[in-house]
PASEBA-1860 file (N, C-alpha, C; in nm, 3 decimals):
! residues 316
1> MNTRRHPR> 12.902/11.246/7.499/12.801/11.226/7.603/12.835/11.108/7.692 ~ 12.868/10.992/7.628/12.897/10.871/7.704/13.022/10.887/7.791 ~ 13.123/10.961/7.738/13.246/10.978/7.815/13.222/11.055/7.943 ~ 13.120/11.138/7.942/13.089/11.214/8.063/13.012/11.129/8.163 ~ 12.936/11.030/8.116/12.854/10.949/8.207/12.933/10.836/8.272 ~ 13.036/10.787/8.203/13.110/10.673/8.257/13.171/10.700/8.394 ~ 13.236/10.815/8.416/13.292/10.840/8.550/13.185/10.838/8.659 ~ 13.067/10.890/8.627/12.960/10.891/8.727/12.914/10.750/8.758
9> KALLRRRR> 12.901/10.666/8.653/12.859/10.528/8.675/12.962/10.453/8.758 ~ 13.088/10.478/8.730/13.194/10.413/8.808/13.187/10.457/8.954 ~ 13.160/10.585/8.975/13.147/10.636/9.111/13.031/10.570/9.183 ~ 12.917/10.556/9.112/12.800/10.492/9.173/12.828/10.346/9.208 ~ 12.902/10.278/9.119/12.935/10.138/9.147/13.020/10.126/9.273 ~ 13.115/10.219/9.286/13.200/10.216/9.405/13.119/10.243/9.531 ~ 13.024/10.337/9.521/12.940/10.369/9.637/12.850/10.251/9.673 ~ 12.796/10.183/9.570/12.710/10.067/9.597/12.788/9.958/9.670
17> RRIASSSA> 12.914/9.943/9.630/12.994/9.839/9.693/13.026/9.874/9.839 ~ 13.022/10.004/9.870/13.050/10.044/10.008/12.929/10.029/10.099 ~ 12.809/10.005/10.040/12.688/9.991/10.122/12.702/9.872/10.216 ~ 12.746/9.757/10.162/12.756/9.636/10.244/12.865/9.652/10.349 ~ 12.979/9.712/10.313/13.089/9.722/10.406/13.065/9.825/10.516 ~ 12.979/9.922/10.491/12.951/10.025/10.593/12.801/10.034/10.617 ~ 12.736/9.920/10.630/12.590/9.918/10.642/12.542/9.990/10.768 ~ 12.621/9.980/10.878/12.579/10.046/11.003/12.566/10.197/10.981
25> HWIDGLSN> 12.656/10.253/10.900/12.651/10.397/10.871/12.521/10.433/10.799 ~ 12.481/10.351/10.700/12.360/10.382/10.624/12.235/10.357/10.708 ~ 12.239/10.257/10.794/12.123/10.230/10.881/12.102/10.345/10.978 ~ 12.213/10.394/11.037/12.202/10.510/11.127/12.152/10.633/11.052 ~ 12.204/10.652/10.931/12.160/10.767/10.852/12.013/10.759/10.817 ~ 11.967/10.638/10.779/11.825/10.621/10.747/11.739/10.649/10.869 ~ 11.779/10.599/10.985/11.702/10.620/11.108/11.690/10.769/11.139 ~ 11.801/10.841/11.128/11.798/10.986/11.154/11.710/11.058/11.053
33> YLASECHL> 11.717/11.016/10.927/11.636/11.077/10.821/11.487/11.057/10.848 ~ 11.449/10.934/10.886/11.307/10.904/10.910/11.254/10.980/11.032 ~ 11.339/10.994/11.134/11.295/11.061/11.256/11.293/11.212/11.242 ~ 11.399/11.269/11.183/11.411/11.415/11.182/11.343/11.481/11.062 ~ 11.349/11.416/10.945/11.293/11.479/10.826/11.154/11.427/10.790 ~ 11.131/11.297/10.814/10.999/11.242/10.785/10.905/11.248/10.905 ~ 10.962/11.276/11.024/10.884/11.291/11.148/10.800/11.165/11.179 ~ 10.859/11.049/11.158/10.790/10.925/11.190/10.803/10.896/11.339
41> ADNTVAAY> 10.707/10.819/11.391/10.708/10.783/11.532/10.828/10.693/11.563 ~ 10.871/10.695/11.689/10.988/10.616/11.730/10.969/10.468/11.699 ~ 10.849/10.416/11.725/10.824/10.275/11.701/10.833/10.241/11.552 ~ 10.785/10.332/11.467/10.793/10.310/11.323/10.937/10.311/11.275 ~ 11.016/10.406/11.325/11.158/10.412/11.290/11.229/10.285/11.335 ~ 11.195/10.238/11.455/11.258/10.115/11.507/11.223/9.995/11.420 ~ 11.098/9.989/11.369/11.057/9.878/11.284/11.134/9.880/11.152 ~ 11.148/9.998/11.090/11.227/10.010/10.967/11.372/9.970/10.993
49> RRDVTRFS> 11.424/10.012/11.105/11.565/9.981/11.137/11.585/9.830/11.152 ~ 11.492/9.762/11.218/11.503/9.617/11.233/11.501/9.547/11.097 ~ 11.410/9.592/11.011/11.398/9.529/10.879/11.523/9.550/10.796 ~ 11.575/9.673/10.797/11.693/9.704/10.717/11.816/9.632/10.773 ~ 11.824/9.619/10.905/11.935/9.545/10.967/11.931/9.398/10.924 ~ 11.812/9.343/10.918/11.798/9.204/10.873/11.846/9.190/10.728 ~ 11.810/9.287/10.645/11.853/9.286/10.506/12.005/9.297/10.496 ~ 12.063/9.384/10.578/12.208/9.402/10.579/12.279/9.273/10.619
57> TWLAERQI> 12.225/9.202/10.717/12.284/9.075/10.760/12.277/8.973/10.647 ~ 12.165/8.970/10.577/12.148/8.878/10.463/12.252/8.908/10.355 ~ 12.274/9.037/10.326/12.374/9.076/10.226/12.514/9.031/10.268 ~ 12.546/9.054/10.396/12.681/9.021/10.444/12.707/8.871/10.439 ~ 12.605/8.792/10.474/12.622/8.646/10.473/12.648/8.593/10.333 ~ 12.592/8.660/10.233/12.608/8.616/10.094/12.718/8.693/10.021 ~ 12.779/8.788/10.093/12.889/8.867/10.037/12.848/8.936/9.906 ~ 12.726/8.988/9.905/12.675/9.060/9.788/12.717/9.207/9.801
65> VDLTISDL> 12.787/9.259/9.703/12.833/9.398/9.710/12.773/9.485/9.600 ~ 12.740/9.425/9.484/12.681/9.503/9.375/12.540/9.451/9.353 ~ 12.446/9.512/9.424/12.311/9.459/9.434/12.233/9.477/9.304 ~ 12.154/9.374/9.268/12.068/9.380/9.149/11.924/9.351/9.189 ~ 11.832/9.373/9.096/11.690/9.344/9.122/11.671/9.195/9.147 ~ 11.753/9.113/9.083/11.746/8.969/9.104/11.780/8.933/9.249 ~ 11.880/9.003/9.305/11.917/8.980/9.445/11.803/9.020/9.539 ~ 11.739/9.132/9.509/11.626/9.177/9.592/11.512/9.077/9.587
73> ADYVGWLR> 11.485/9.023/9.468/11.380/8.922/9.455/11.416/8.797/9.534 ~ 11.545/8.760/9.532/11.590/8.644/9.611/11.569/8.669/9.760 ~ 11.592/8.793/9.803/11.573/8.825/9.945/11.427/8.811/9.985 ~ 11.336/8.860/9.901/11.193/8.847/9.932/11.154/8.700/9.937 ~ 11.209/8.620/9.843/11.183/8.477/9.846/11.235/8.413/9.972 ~ 11.351/8.460/10.019/11.408/8.407/10.144/11.319/8.441/10.262 ~ 11.262/8.561/10.263/11.170/8.600/10.371/11.048/8.508/10.374 ~ 10.996/8.476/10.256/10.879/8.388/10.249/10.914/8.247/10.296
81> KAKLAPSS> 11.034/8.199/10.258/11.077/8.066/10.303/11.098/8.062/10.453 ~ 11.129/8.177/10.512/11.148/8.185/10.657/11.015/8.182/10.731 ~ 10.906/8.167/10.655/10.770/8.152/10.709/10.725/8.276/10.787 ~ 10.767/8.393/10.739/10.714/8.517/10.796/10.570/8.534/10.751 ~ 10.492/8.600/10.833/10.353/8.629/10.798/10.350/8.721/10.676 ~ 10.247/8.709/10.591/10.238/8.798/10.474/10.251/8.945/10.508 ~ 10.194/8.985/10.622/10.203/9.126/10.662/10.347/9.165/10.693 ~ 10.424/9.071/10.751/10.565/9.100/10.782/10.648/9.111/10.655
89> VARHIVSL> 10.620/9.022/10.557/10.691/9.030/10.429/10.659/9.163/10.360 ~ 10.532/9.202/10.364/10.492/9.330/10.303/10.565/9.447/10.368 ~ 10.579/9.442/10.501/10.649/9.551/10.570/10.797/9.554/10.532 ~ 10.860/9.437/10.517/11.000/9.431/10.476/11.019/9.491/10.336 ~ 10.925/9.464/10.246/10.934/9.520/10.111/10.925/9.673/10.117 ~ 10.834/9.724/10.198/10.824/9.869/10.215/10.954/9.926/10.272 ~ 11.013/9.854/10.367/11.139/9.900/10.427/11.249/9.908/10.322 ~ 11.254/9.810/10.232/11.353/9.813/10.124/11.333/9.935/10.035
97> KVLYRYLQ> 11.207/9.964/10.002/11.178/10.079/9.917/11.218/10.210/9.985 ~ 11.191/10.217/10.115/11.229/10.337/10.190/11.381/10.352/10.193 ~ 11.451/10.239/10.216/11.597/10.243/10.218/11.652/10.292/10.085 ~ 11.598/10.241/9.975/11.649/10.280/9.844/11.619/10.427/9.813 ~ 11.503/10.475/9.857/11.474/10.617/9.835/11.577/10.704/9.909 ~ 11.610/10.661/10.030/11.709/10.735/10.108/11.846/10.731/10.038 ~ 11.885/10.613/9.989/12.013/10.602/9.920/12.016/10.683/9.790 ~ 11.900/10.697/9.726/11.893/10.784/9.608/11.918/10.930/9.647
105> LEEVVEDN> 11.856/10.971/9.758/11.876/11.108/9.805/12.023/11.135/9.837 ~ 12.090/11.033/9.889/12.231/11.047/9.924/12.323/11.023/9.804 ~ 12.260/10.998/9.687/12.334/10.973/9.562/12.428/10.852/9.574 ~ 12.383/10.754/9.650/12.457/10.628/9.660/12.416/10.536/9.546 ~ 12.287/10.539/9.510/12.237/10.463/9.396/12.168/10.559/9.301 ~ 12.167/10.522/9.174/12.103/10.607/9.073/11.960/10.561/9.048 ~ 11.940/10.429/9.047/11.807/10.373/9.020/11.755/10.301/9.143 ~ 11.625/10.312/9.164/11.561/10.247/9.279/11.508/10.110/9.235
113> HAELLGSQ> 11.592/10.008/9.245/11.550/9.874/9.204/11.435/9.822/9.291 ~ 11.429/9.866/9.416/11.327/9.815/9.508/11.186/9.852/9.462 ~ 11.173/9.960/9.386/11.040/10.000/9.337/10.983/9.896/9.241 ~ 11.070/9.810/9.184/11.023/9.707/9.092/10.969/9.585/9.164 ~ 10.988/9.579/9.295/10.935/9.467/9.373/10.785/9.481/9.386 ~ 10.712/9.372/9.363/10.567/9.377/9.378/10.529/9.378/9.524 ~ 10.414/9.434/9.554/10.365/9.437/9.691/10.304/9.302/9.727 ~ 10.322/9.264/9.852/10.266/9.138/9.900/10.115/9.152/9.913
121> KLWERVPE> 10.040/9.061/9.851/9.894/9.064/9.862/9.854/9.014/10.000 ~ 9.765/9.088/10.064/9.724/9.054/10.200/9.575/9.026/10.205 ~ 9.540/8.926/10.285/9.399/8.907/10.319/9.362/9.012/10.421 ~ 9.243/9.065/10.409/9.196/9.161/10.509/9.152/9.085/10.632 ~ 9.224/9.105/10.740/9.192/9.032/10.863/9.093/9.111/10.947 ~ 8.987/9.043/10.990/8.890/9.106/11.079/8.949/9.106/11.220 ~ 8.961/9.222/11.283/9.025/9.228/11.415/8.943/9.156/11.522 ~ 9.014/9.102/11.619/8.948/9.036/11.732/8.886/9.142/11.822
129> VLSPSMVD> 8.763/9.117/11.864/8.688/9.214/11.945/8.627/9.142/12.064 ~ 8.633/9.206/12.181/8.569/9.152/12.301/8.422/9.191/12.304 ~ 8.340/9.105/12.358/8.198/9.139/12.377/8.187/9.239/12.492 ~ 8.081/9.319/12.496/8.065/9.414/12.607/8.068/9.348/12.744 ~ 8.010/9.227/12.755/8.012/9.158/12.886/8.153/9.116/12.924 ~ 8.233/9.071/12.826/8.372/9.035/12.855/8.453/9.158/12.890 ~ 8.425/9.271/12.825/8.494/9.396/12.859/8.469/9.432/13.005 ~ 8.343/9.418/13.050/8.309/9.449/13.188/8.389/9.362/13.285
137> RFLAAPGE> 8.397/9.232/13.257/8.474/9.140/13.342/8.622/9.176/13.341 ~ 8.670/9.209/13.224/8.812/9.240/13.208/8.850/9.366/13.285 ~ 8.770/9.471/13.275/8.801/9.597/13.341/8.791/9.586/13.493 ~ 8.710/9.488/13.540/8.694/9.469/13.685/8.795/9.369/13.741 ~ 8.885/9.318/13.657/8.976/9.211/13.700/9.076/9.252/13.809 ~ 9.135/9.372/13.805/9.230/9.409/13.911/9.164/9.407/14.049 ~ 9.229/9.342/14.144/9.172/9.329/14.278/9.272/9.364/14.386 ~ 9.232/9.343/14.511/9.317/9.380/14.625/9.447/9.301/14.629
145> QDGFQQRD> 9.448/9.182/14.566/9.570/9.101/14.565/9.678/9.159/14.473 ~ 9.642/9.254/14.391/9.737/9.315/14.298/9.806/9.434/14.363 ~ 9.934/9.450/14.333/10.013/9.553/14.397/9.963/9.694/14.372 ~ 9.915/9.719/14.250/9.869/9.854/14.214/9.732/9.843/14.148 ~ 9.635/9.808/14.229/9.499/9.784/14.178/9.440/9.906/14.110 ~ 9.453/10.023/14.175/9.391/10.144/14.120/9.458/10.186/13.989 ~ 9.590/10.176/13.984/9.659/10.213/13.861/9.623/10.119/13.747 ~ 9.624/9.988/13.775/9.594/9.891/13.670/9.453/9.908/13.617
153> RAVLEMLY> 9.359/9.931/13.709/9.220/9.951/13.665/9.208/10.078/13.581 ~ 9.278/10.183/13.621/9.273/10.309/13.545/9.333/10.291/13.406 ~ 9.443/10.215/13.395/9.505/10.191/13.265/9.409/10.116/13.174 ~ 9.347/10.009/13.226/9.255/9.930/13.145/9.134/10.013/13.102 ~ 9.082/10.092/13.196/8.967/10.178/13.163/9.003/10.279/13.054 ~ 9.123/10.336/13.062/9.164/10.435/12.963/9.186/10.371/12.826 ~ 9.240/10.250/12.823/9.259/10.181/12.695/9.126/10.164/12.623 ~ 9.025/10.120/12.698/8.895/10.094/12.636/8.816/10.223/12.613
161> ATGCRASE> 8.828/10.320/12.705/8.750/10.443/12.694/8.797/10.531/12.580 ~ 8.926/10.524/12.547/8.981/10.616/12.446/9.015/10.549/12.314 ~ 9.037/10.417/12.316/9.084/10.350/12.195/9.229/10.382/12.165 ~ 9.303/10.432/12.264/9.443/10.469/12.243/9.531/10.345/12.233 ~ 9.643/10.360/12.166/9.745/10.256/12.162/9.818/10.251/12.296 ~ 9.887/10.139/12.322/9.960/10.124/12.448/10.064/10.234/12.463 ~ 10.134/10.269/12.353/10.236/10.374/12.359/10.174/10.510/12.390 ~ 10.051/10.532/12.344/9.984/10.660/12.369/9.938/10.670/12.514
169> ISGLELSG> 9.893/10.558/12.571/9.856/10.558/12.713/9.981/10.578/12.798 ~ 10.090/10.513/12.760/10.217/10.530/12.831/10.262/10.675/12.828 ~ 10.237/10.744/12.717/10.284/10.881/12.700/10.189/10.989/12.752 ~ 10.076/10.950/12.811/9.985/11.051/12.865/10.052/11.130/12.977 ~ 10.037/11.262/12.971/10.093/11.347/13.074/9.983/11.404/13.161 ~ 10.019/11.441/13.285/9.921/11.501/13.377/9.857/11.625/13.316 ~ 9.938/11.703/13.244/9.889/11.827/13.185/9.787/11.802/13.074 ~ 9.779/11.677/13.025/9.686/11.647/12.918/9.559/11.579/12.963
177> IYLKDRFC> 9.537/11.573/13.096/9.418/11.507/13.150/9.324/11.614/13.207 ~ 9.202/11.618/13.157/9.103/11.717/13.202/8.980/11.641/13.253 ~ 8.989/11.598/13.379/8.884/11.512/13.433/8.753/11.588/13.452 ~ 8.762/11.716/13.486/8.639/11.794/13.507/8.561/11.807/13.377 ~ 8.633/11.828/13.267/8.569/11.843/13.136/8.557/11.709/13.063 ~ 8.613/11.604/13.122/8.603/11.467/13.072/8.660/11.451/12.930 ~ 8.787/11.487/12.916/8.857/11.455/12.792/9.007/11.453/12.821 ~ 9.084/11.395/12.730/9.229/11.392/12.744/9.294/11.431/12.612
185> RCLGKGNK> 9.419/11.476/12.622/9.497/11.513/12.503/9.602/11.406/12.482 ~ 9.596/11.345/12.365/9.682/11.231/12.335/9.780/11.268/12.224 ~ 9.904/11.218/12.235/10.005/11.239/12.132/10.022/11.109/12.056 ~ 9.979/11.108/11.928/9.978/10.986/11.849/10.095/10.976/11.753 ~ 10.077/10.894/11.648/10.183/10.873/11.550/10.216/11.004/11.479 ~ 10.346/11.020/11.451/10.390/11.142/11.385/10.376/11.265/11.472 ~ 10.370/11.244/11.606/10.357/11.354/11.703/10.232/11.440/11.678 ~ 10.127/11.374/11.628/10.001/11.446/11.606/9.914/11.437/11.732
193> QRLIPLGV> 9.866/11.552/11.775/9.783/11.556/11.895/9.636/11.542/11.857 ~ 9.561/11.478/11.946/9.416/11.472/11.929/9.349/11.472/12.065 ~ 9.227/11.522/12.068/9.147/11.526/12.191/9.047/11.413/12.189 ~ 9.035/11.341/12.300/8.946/11.226/12.307/8.857/11.239/12.430 ~ 8.726/11.227/12.413/8.635/11.234/12.529/8.658/11.116/12.623 ~ 8.627/11.137/12.750/8.639/11.031/12.850/8.502/11.004/12.911 ~ 8.471/10.877/12.933/8.347/10.841/13.000/8.359/10.854/13.151 ~ 8.246/10.846/13.218/8.244/10.859/13.365/8.326/10.749/13.433
201> PACKAVTA> 8.313/10.620/13.393/8.393/10.516/13.460/8.544/10.540/13.450 ~ 8.590/10.586/13.334/8.733/10.613/13.317/8.777/10.728/13.406 ~ 8.696/10.833/13.414/8.730/10.947/13.499/8.736/10.906/13.646 ~ 8.642/10.822/13.688/8.641/10.775/13.828/8.764/10.690/13.857 ~ 8.800/10.604/13.763/8.917/10.517/13.784/9.045/10.598/13.792 ~ 9.060/10.697/13.705/9.181/10.781/13.706/9.185/10.865/13.833 ~ 9.070/10.917/13.875/9.064/10.997/13.998/9.107/10.914/14.119 ~ 9.056/10.790/14.129/9.093/10.702/14.241/9.242/10.673/14.241
209> YMKLERPG> 9.298/10.648/14.124/9.442/10.620/14.113/9.523/10.742/14.154 ~ 9.483/10.861/14.110/9.558/10.982/14.141/9.552/11.017/14.289 ~ 9.446/10.978/14.355/9.434/11.007/14.498/9.502/10.902/14.585 ~ 9.490/10.775/14.547/9.531/10.667/14.636/9.670/10.610/14.608 ~ 9.712/10.610/14.484/9.837/10.541/14.452/9.944/10.628/14.388 ~ 9.905/10.718/14.303/10.006/10.795/14.229/10.097/10.878/14.320 ~ 10.046/10.945/14.425/10.136/11.024/14.510/10.251/10.941/14.567 ~ 10.222/10.818/14.612/10.326/10.733/14.667/10.429/10.693/14.563
217> LAEQQPSP> 10.384/10.669/14.440/10.476/10.633/14.333/10.562/10.753/14.293 ~ 10.500/10.871/14.286/10.572/10.991/14.243/10.679/11.032/14.344 ~ 10.659/10.999/14.472/10.755/11.037/14.576/10.892/10.974/14.557 ~ 10.898/10.867/14.479/11.025/10.797/14.462/11.118/10.865/14.363 ~ 11.071/10.970/14.299/11.153/11.046/14.205/11.192/11.180/14.267 ~ 11.313/11.231/14.240/11.357/11.357/14.300/11.273/11.477/14.259 ~ 11.218/11.475/14.139/11.130/11.583/14.093/10.997/11.523/14.048 ~ 10.888/11.598/14.058/10.756/11.544/14.023/10.752/11.495/13.878
225> PEWLFLSR> 10.720/11.368/13.855/10.714/11.317/13.717/10.594/11.374/13.642 ~ 10.612/11.393/13.512/10.507/11.453/13.431/10.406/11.352/13.380 ~ 10.441/11.222/13.384/10.356/11.119/13.325/10.239/11.088/13.417 ~ 10.127/11.053/13.358/10.009/11.015/13.437/10.030/10.879/13.502 ~ 10.069/10.780/13.424/10.083/10.645/13.477/10.230/10.615/13.506 ~ 10.256/10.575/13.632/10.392/10.555/13.678/10.418/10.409/13.714 ~ 10.544/10.370/13.702/10.586/10.236/13.743/10.609/10.233/13.893 ~ 10.644/10.116/13.946/10.667/10.106/14.090/10.783/10.193/14.137
233> SGRQLRRE> 10.874/10.230/14.044/10.986/10.316/14.081/10.956/10.464/14.055 ~ 10.835/10.494/14.012/10.796/10.633/13.990/10.830/10.687/13.852 ~ 10.882/10.598/13.764/10.912/10.641/13.628/10.790/10.620/13.538 ~ 10.804/10.664/13.412/10.698/10.645/13.315/10.668/10.497/13.298 ~ 10.540/10.461/13.302/10.500/10.322/13.281/10.521/10.288/13.134 ~ 10.609/10.191/13.107/10.645/10.158/12.969/10.529/10.086/12.898 ~ 10.527/10.097/12.766/10.421/10.030/12.689/10.433/9.879/12.702 ~ 10.558/9.828/12.719/10.575/9.683/12.737/10.507/9.637/12.866
241> AIWEMVKK> 10.513/9.721/12.971/10.447/9.688/13.097/10.296/9.687/13.081 ~ 10.244/9.775/12.996/10.100/9.778/12.970/10.057/9.650/12.897 ~ 10.139/9.605/12.802/10.110/9.480/12.732/10.106/9.364/12.832 ~ 10.206/9.358/12.921/10.210/9.251/13.020/10.088/9.257/13.113 ~ 10.047/9.378/13.148/9.931/9.396/13.234/9.805/9.341/13.167 ~ 9.786/9.374/13.040/9.667/9.327/12.967/9.667/9.174/12.960 ~ 9.782/9.114/12.930/9.792/8.968/12.922/9.759/8.905/13.056 ~ 9.807/8.965/13.163/9.785/8.912/13.298/9.636/8.907/13.332
249> YALRVGAS> 9.563/9.015/13.306/9.422/9.019/13.343/9.335/8.943/13.243 ~ 9.381/8.931/13.119/9.308/8.848/13.022/9.310/8.703/13.067 ~ 9.425/8.657/13.115/9.438/8.520/13.165/9.349/8.500/13.287 ~ 9.340/8.602/13.371/9.261/8.590/13.494/9.112/8.573/13.466 ~ 9.060/8.642/13.365/8.915/8.634/13.337/8.882/8.528/13.234 ~ 8.983/8.453/13.189/8.957/8.345/13.094/8.935/8.392/12.952 ~ 8.990/8.509/12.917/8.977/8.559/12.780/9.083/8.493/12.692 ~ 9.074/8.520/12.563/9.168/8.461/12.466/9.312/8.502/12.498
257> ASISPHTL> 9.404/8.409/12.478/9.545/8.436/12.504/9.603/8.537/12.406 ~ 9.534/8.560/12.295/9.584/8.654/12.194/9.545/8.799/12.223 ~ 9.474/8.823/12.332/9.430/8.959/12.364/9.551/9.048/12.395 ~ 9.546/9.169/12.344/9.652/9.268/12.364/9.587/9.405/12.383 ~ 9.665/9.509/12.414/9.606/9.643/12.422/9.532/9.682/12.295 ~ 9.580/9.632/12.178/9.512/9.665/12.054/9.373/9.602/12.046 ~ 9.351/9.492/12.118/9.218/9.431/12.121/9.117/9.527/12.183 ~ 9.160/9.598/12.288/9.072/9.697/12.350/9.048/9.815/12.255
265> RHSFATHV> 9.148/9.849/12.176/9.131/9.955/12.074/9.029/9.910/11.970 ~ 9.042/9.785/11.924/8.945/9.731/11.828/8.805/9.730/11.888 ~ 8.795/9.688/12.014/8.665/9.678/12.081/8.602/9.816/12.096 ~ 8.682/9.915/12.133/8.634/10.053/12.143/8.571/10.097/12.012 ~ 8.645/10.080/11.902/8.598/10.127/11.771/8.472/10.054/11.729 ~ 8.470/9.922/11.746/8.354/9.843/11.704/8.230/9.878/11.785 ~ 8.246/9.890/11.917/8.130/9.919/12.003/8.076/10.059/11.979 ~ 8.166/10.156/11.954/8.121/10.293/11.927/8.046/10.299/11.794
273> LSGGADIR> 8.098/10.229/11.693/8.031/10.228/11.563/7.896/10.157/11.571 ~ 7.892/10.045/11.643/7.766/9.971/11.655/7.662/10.050/11.734 ~ 7.709/10.145/11.816/7.616/10.231/11.890/7.562/10.345/11.807 ~ 7.610/10.358/11.682/7.556/10.460/11.593/7.647/10.577/11.564 ~ 7.774/10.571/11.608/7.865/10.683/11.584/7.899/10.693/11.435 ~ 7.926/10.815/11.390/7.968/10.837/11.252/8.111/10.790/11.235 ~ 8.140/10.726/11.124/8.272/10.668/11.102/8.381/10.775/11.098 ~ 8.347/10.896/11.052/8.447/11.003/11.049/8.487/11.043/11.191
281> QVQEMLGH> 8.390/11.042/11.283/8.421/11.076/11.422/8.509/10.969/11.486 ~ 8.483/10.843/11.454/8.565/10.734/11.506/8.706/10.744/11.448 ~ 8.716/10.777/11.320/8.847/10.796/11.257/8.928/10.902/11.332 ~ 8.862/11.012/11.368/8.931/11.120/11.439/8.976/11.075/11.578 ~ 8.890/11.001/11.648/8.925/10.957/11.782/9.039/10.855/11.781 ~ 9.043/10.770/11.677/9.149/10.670/11.667/9.279/10.728/11.614 ~ 9.270/10.843/11.548/9.391/10.904/11.493/9.435/10.841/11.363 ~ 9.340/10.784/11.286/9.374/10.723/11.157/9.391/10.832/11.051
289> ASIATTQV> 9.498/10.822/10.974/9.519/10.918/10.866/9.421/10.895/10.753 ~ 9.384/10.769/10.728/9.292/10.735/10.619/9.167/10.668/10.675 ~ 9.053/10.703/10.619/8.929/10.642/10.665/8.922/10.495/10.626 ~ 9.000/10.455/10.526/9.002/10.314/10.485/9.048/10.226/10.600 ~ 9.136/10.277/10.685/9.183/10.201/10.801/9.070/10.182/10.901 ~ 8.985/10.282/10.915/8.875/10.275/11.011/8.762/10.186/10.960 ~ 8.748/10.175/10.829/8.634/10.103/10.771/8.634/9.954/10.804 ~ 8.749/9.899/10.843/8.752/9.756/10.876/8.657/9.727/10.990
297> YTHVDAAR> 8.634/9.824/11.078/8.547/9.800/11.194/8.399/9.793/11.155 ~ 8.365/9.843/11.037/8.226/9.833/10.994/8.191/9.691/10.953 ~ 8.294/9.606/10.931/8.269/9.467/10.890/8.262/9.373/11.010 ~ 8.293/9.424/11.128/8.303/9.336/11.245/8.167/9.307/11.306 ~ 8.084/9.409/11.315/7.957/9.394/11.385/7.847/9.353/11.286 ~ 7.813/9.224/11.286/7.712/9.174/11.193/7.574/9.233/11.224 ~ 7.545/9.254/11.351/7.414/9.310/11.388/7.396/9.449/11.330 ~ 7.503/9.528/11.330/7.494/9.663/11.274/7.467/9.657/11.125
305> LKRIHSQF> 7.535/9.566/11.054/7.516/9.553/10.910/7.373/9.510/10.878 ~ 7.318/9.419/10.958/7.181/9.375/10.937/7.083/9.491/10.960 ~ 7.112/9.572/11.061/7.024/9.685/11.091/7.025/9.786/10.977 ~ 7.145/9.814/10.924/7.156/9.907/10.811/7.085/9.850/10.688 ~ 7.102/9.719/10.664/7.038/9.655/10.549/6.887/9.664/10.558 ~ 6.833/9.631/10.677/6.687/9.633/10.693/6.630/9.775/10.687 ~ 6.714/9.873/10.724/6.666/10.011/10.724/6.666/10.075/10.587 ~ 6.764/10.036/10.502/6.782/10.108/10.376/6.756/10.024/10.251
313> HPRA> 6.762/9.892/10.259/6.743/9.813/10.138/6.595/9.805/10.104 ~ 6.555/9.830/9.981/6.412/9.832/9.946/6.344/9.696/9.962 ~ 6.418/9.587/9.957/6.357/9.455/9.970/6.403/9.383/10.097 ~ 6.437/9.461/10.195/6.481/9.400/10.322/6.363/9.342/10.397
END
């Protein structure tokens, strides 16, 4: 029995030693596997790739070729010493586990040492939320001095009206906008589609943009662009540009410097829940796979919790 296993173990050792020397090959393979077989979103694949590349660089600097669980633990300790946020360390650990699962599938390693790594304990952070009055000021911030006032206002209105991520707003297509019926079709993580209702202000803002500014932007491309929101050159408005836009108008109205497109997503969820919406409906609109992710917003609005307590607690 042992004589039959030794050649296989020797083969595995040789393959493990080739991981460090040909890390680019395994990183490319992992990226293709996550995108084509696991159907993960591009941003998620990019995050895993960054983490695994960092790990590969760490291995190369230390000339580690036959990796052990002790080496993996040293790497996690190095991440903590680098003063990464607990959430970032937790994501790196998940990336290691994903990498090892892939290497197991490719029969590069026999045992998944990364599964022995403990998960990073995280404090549950309450998301930052804008007050309704600040939201009103923020959405009205684009003015005549701005190059694309109608587009910027429409983008901000859509972020708050739908709770969509910046990448989802960037990816909105003309064919997915139904202004007459007041809803839009959004493509979220894992290429999952969902329908989201639109309020009257958002519909008015998008209508004004489509009439006044979008035709001029679209003319700069040889064929009609499919995207709803366009850049000054008529191409798809990138999510990075949306982030910059939000930061610009947050500074203008005196809001917190930490505000991002996700702040408007948090505000959407919190305000809808505080208005009495069912949490399952909010989960569907946000595109959360688990309701546990949506439940964080029930802790944000203290007034809502007090109202529920006074309504249902026998000694309230």
